[in-house]
Structure formats: structure tokens, C-alpha cells
N, C-alpha and C positions, 0 to 999 in steps of 0.2 A: 179308268183302268190303271192309271198310275198317278200317285200323289207324291210329290217330293217337297221336302221342307229343310231348310237350314236355319232354324230359329235361333235367336239369342239364347244361350244356355249357360253363360258364365255366372256363377254366384257372385253377387256384389253386396258387400256388407252395408255400405251406405250408398244406395242408388242416387245418382244425380242426373241421369239422362233417361228418357223414356225408352230408348232403343238399345241401350248398352248391355242389358243383361236379361236373364230369364227370371229375375226376381231374386230375393235373398238366398233361396236354396238352389237357384238355377233351373228349376224344373217347371216353373209356373206356365210358361208359354207352351213348351212341348206337351205338358199334361193336357192343356186345353185342346191342342191339335189332336192328340190321341183320343180324347173323349169325344171329339167331333167326327171321327172317322166313320163310325157305323152307318150313318145315313148316306154317305157319299161314296165309299169304296165299293165297287161292284164285285160280284163273285168272280174270282180269278184275278182280281186287281191287287196291286201291291203298293205299299207305302214305304218310302225311304226317308230317313233323316240322319244326318251327321250331327251328333249331339253329345252332351254329357249328362250323366245322371248319377244317382247314388244308390249304393247297397245299404239298406237300413235293416229293419226287422225282416224285410223280404229283399231278394235281389232285384236289381233294376228291371230286368226282363219280366219278372213276375209282377212287379208293380205296374209295368206297361199293360200287361194283360188285365189287371184289375181296373185300370183306367178305361178300358173298352166297355165296361159296364155290363148290363144284361146280355149284350150281344157277343160277349167274349168267346163263347163256344163256337163262333163262326170264323175265328181268326187263328192263324199261326203267328207266333212271335219269335223272332230271332234277333239276338244282339251280337254283333261281331266286335269284340273288344280290341281297341288299339292301344289303350294306355290305362293303367290303374294307379291311383295315388291315394295315400292315406290322407285323412283330413288335415293332419299336421303338415304333411308335405305340401298339400295344395295351399293351405293358409300361408305358409312361409313364402312359397313361390309367388302367390298373389300380392302379398305385402311388398315383397322386393320389387317385382315388375311394375307395380303401380305406385311405387314410392310412398307407401302407406306408413302409418305409425306402427312401430314395433308392438305396441300394446294391442293392436288389432289381432295379432296372432292368438293371443289368449282369448280374446272375444270370439274369434272364429271357432276356437276349440270348444268353448262353452256352447255356442250355437249349434255346431254339428253334434255335440253330445246330446243336446236337448232333442234332436231329431233321431238319435240313435244311428247316425251315419257311421258306417264301418269303412267304406271306401268310396272314392269318386272315380267313376269309370267314363271313358270317352271312347266313342266308336260309332258304328253304323247300326241304326235300328231298321229292321225290315219287318213289316207286318203284311200278311197276305190274308185276304178273305177267301176261304176255300169255296170251290164251285159245287162240290157235292158233299153230302153228309158223311163225315168220317171223324176219327179221333184227331185231336189237334196236338200241336207240340209247342213247347216254350223252351228255347235253347240259348245258351251263350257259347260262343266259340271265340278262340283267340286268333287274331290276324297273323298270317304268316308273312315271310319275306317277299313273296310274290302274289299276295292276295289282291285280286282286282274284281271287276264286275263279273267276269265269267265264273270265278270261284264263289261269289255271292249267289249267283243264280244256281250253281251246282248245289250249294248248301241247301237251298230251299227244295230243289228237286230230290235230293237225297233224304232229307228229313221227312218230306211228304211221302216218299216211297216207304220209309221205315214204318210210319204209323199206318200206312194203307195196306201192308202185307203182313203175313204171319212169319214166324221165325224160319220156316223152311225156305221161304223166298230169299231171306237174307243169307242163309247158309249156302244157298245155291250160287 
């Protein structure tokens, strides 16, 4: 009914520990978790993960949907963004905080460009398997100053209602 993960998600240019990162692009572990959800998450069940991902040729939330594979039409996907950084900002912060070599900044830039990374986004991933056949949604919302668990639950309820009703319901 509920699956919660807080996987390693930090991109690491030169990994030296098995558990310290999500791989060079930071998404390797979270991707494997998402790809593995369809057999385990029950109808009406929800998945939550606090993680970082990247907007590339597709937004992070749309890539999450793709990772669900052939069962993607059974799931709603929401990403609540807490922070966005450019690849350049992230590389500089990473090098400074990890006392890395200044030359790593240029190497990071080349690496992110090779993946077409436009932004690195950090926030809450919520994926729900719907209980009945209906249209699905994929959304990104920005965290507010008082966003908490109740607002996350409300987001899913609202987005579900929007895709489940016609425009007259919304206007009412």
C-alpha cells in the first residue's frame, strides 16, 4: 500500500564508495526503484521518495513515467520541487563542498552537456497506482512555505479529481 525510499541520489563524478551516490548522474538507484514498482505497488497504493533528478530532453517527472515501462498507464506521477539548480551551479557547489579539483567543474559541465541536462531538481516524488481505469496525470508543482504531508495528499486528491471529472465539475 505504501512504499517509501530515500535512495542515494547525489551525482558523483569519481565514485569511491558503494553507498555514497546514485551513480555518476545520480539517478541510477532511483531509476531501478521506479522500474521495479509495477509488480509491487497495489491499486490505490502510493510510492514516496525524496530525491534529486534532472530535466533533460524530457522533464524529470516525465522520465519517471517512462521508467514505469509498459504499466505506466496505471500510475499517476507527481513531483513536488523543492530546489532547482543549473548544472553549472550544482558542479561548483559540489566541487567546493567536497574540496574537489577546480578542473572538475569543467568536466562536470561536459558530462551534463553530454546527457542534455538542463536543470537538476530536488524534491518529493509521489507515484500512485490508480484503483480504477481513468486518465492519468503527470505534474510538477513547486513547494510552498507551509507545504507538508497534508498538502502532498491534497495534491494527489485534487489532480485525481481533475482527471476524473469534466470541466463542469471544476467550474462548479
